C-alpha positions as CSV (number, residue, x, y, z in Angstrom):
1,M,-171.9,12.1,-4.0
2,G,-172.7,11.6,0.0
3,K,-172.2,12.5,3.7
4,S,-169.3,11.3,4.6
5,I,-169.6,9.0,7.8
6,L,-167.1,12.3,10.2
7,E,-170.7,14.5,8.6
8,E,-173.3,12.1,10.0
9,L,-171.8,12.4,12.6
10,R,-172.8,15.6,13.8
11,H,-175.4,16.3,12.4
12,S,-177.4,13.4,14.1
13,N,-174.7,14.2,17.7
14,H,-176.6,17.6,17.0
15,I,-180.0,16.5,17.0
16,Y,-179.0,13.8,20.2
17,L,-178.0,17.5,22.2
18,F,-181.4,19.2,21.5
19,I,-183.7,16.1,22.8
20,I,-181.6,16.2,25.4
21,F,-182.2,20.0,26.0
22,A,-185.6,19.9,25.3
23,I,-186.2,17.5,28.0
24,L,-183.8,18.9,31.0
25,L,-185.7,22.2,30.0
26,S,-188.7,20.6,29.7
27,G,-188.0,19.2,33.6
28,C,-187.0,22.7,35.0
29,A,-189.5,25.1,36.6
30,F,-189.6,28.6,36.0
31,H,-188.9,30.5,39.1
32,T,-190.3,33.8,39.2
33,R,-187.5,36.1,40.6
34,I,-188.6,37.6,44.3
35,S,-187.3,41.2,43.2
36,S,-189.7,41.0,40.5
37,I,-192.6,41.0,41.8
38,R,-192.2,43.7,44.6
39,D,-190.8,45.9,41.6
40,R,-193.5,45.5,39.2
41,P,-196.3,43.8,42.0
42,Q,-199.8,45.8,40.0
43,K,-198.6,43.5,36.6
44,Y,-198.0,40.0,39.4
45,Q,-201.4,40.9,40.9
46,D,-203.6,38.2,41.3
47,K,-201.8,36.0,38.4
48,K,-199.6,32.5,39.9
49,V,-195.8,32.1,40.4
50,T,-193.4,29.9,41.9
51,I,-190.5,31.3,43.3
52,S,-187.6,30.1,45.4
53,G,-184.9,31.0,48.2
54,K,-184.0,30.6,51.5
55,V,-187.0,31.0,54.7
56,V,-185.3,34.3,57.2
57,E,-188.6,34.3,59.1
58,T,-191.8,32.8,60.8
59,L,-194.9,34.1,61.7
60,S,-196.9,30.8,63.4
61,I,-200.5,30.0,66.1
62,P,-199.4,27.4,68.3
63,F,-201.4,24.2,67.4
64,V,-202.0,25.1,63.7
65,Q,-199.5,24.3,60.9
66,K,-201.0,27.7,59.4
67,G,-199.0,31.4,59.2
68,M,-197.0,32.8,57.1
69,Y,-192.6,33.0,56.7
70,Q,-190.5,35.2,54.8
71,M,-188.1,34.0,51.9
72,D,-185.2,35.8,50.3
73,D,-183.9,34.0,46.8
74,G,-181.4,36.5,47.2
75,T,-182.6,39.4,45.3
76,G,-184.8,39.6,47.6
77,K,-187.6,39.2,50.1
78,I,-191.5,38.3,50.2
79,W,-194.2,36.7,52.7
80,V,-195.9,33.8,52.6
81,I,-198.8,33.0,53.4
82,S,-198.9,28.7,54.7
83,Q,-201.5,26.6,54.0
84,K,-198.9,23.6,55.3
85,R,-197.0,23.5,57.9
86,V,-194.6,26.4,57.9
87,P,-191.0,25.1,56.9
88,F,-188.1,26.4,60.1
89,R,-185.8,29.1,59.9
90,G,-182.6,28.9,57.1
91,E,-184.5,26.1,55.5
92,K,-184.3,26.2,51.6
93,V,-188.2,25.7,49.9
94,A,-190.4,26.5,47.2
95,V,-193.7,27.7,46.8
96,K,-196.0,27.8,44.2
97,G,-199.4,30.9,45.1
98,K,-201.1,33.7,43.5
99,V,-199.3,37.3,43.9
100,K,-201.1,39.3,46.1
101,T,-200.9,42.5,47.1
102,G,-202.1,44.6,50.6
103,F,-202.7,41.8,53.2
104,T,-203.4,42.5,56.7
105,I,-203.3,40.4,60.0
106,S,-203.4,41.8,63.5
107,E,-203.3,45.6,62.5
108,R,-199.8,45.1,60.5
109,T,-199.9,45.9,56.3
110,F,-197.7,43.0,54.8
111,G,-198.2,45.1,51.3
112,T,-197.4,42.6,48.8
113,V,-197.8,38.4,49.4
114,I,-197.7,35.4,48.7
115,A,-200.3,33.3,48.9
116,E,-199.9,29.8,48.6
117,G,-201.2,27.1,46.8
118,E,-204.4,29.5,46.2
119,E,-205.3,28.6,42.5
């Protein structure tokens, strides 16, 4: 005999939930934890990552929109080399870029950094 109406509705609800979940998941960008990058920099060296967090410190050159800023995602902090304007301290941002190690500017070594927008 055929399925009852309740069984058919339950089955169709599972399909709808799966479709909604798949749509939501595809729209979410995967963000790497800063602690993961800092704990294993060799794993992430020259790899593209996306991180998000709060800007806690900035270094910029007056009249030039490029500079650096430090982000904190709650798991750790990392410096970002900006190719755009440097965000304000306290601003929440998401950044895509490549992980670089041993970065030095004016005799100051920053260790592991994210080079924003590098392909």
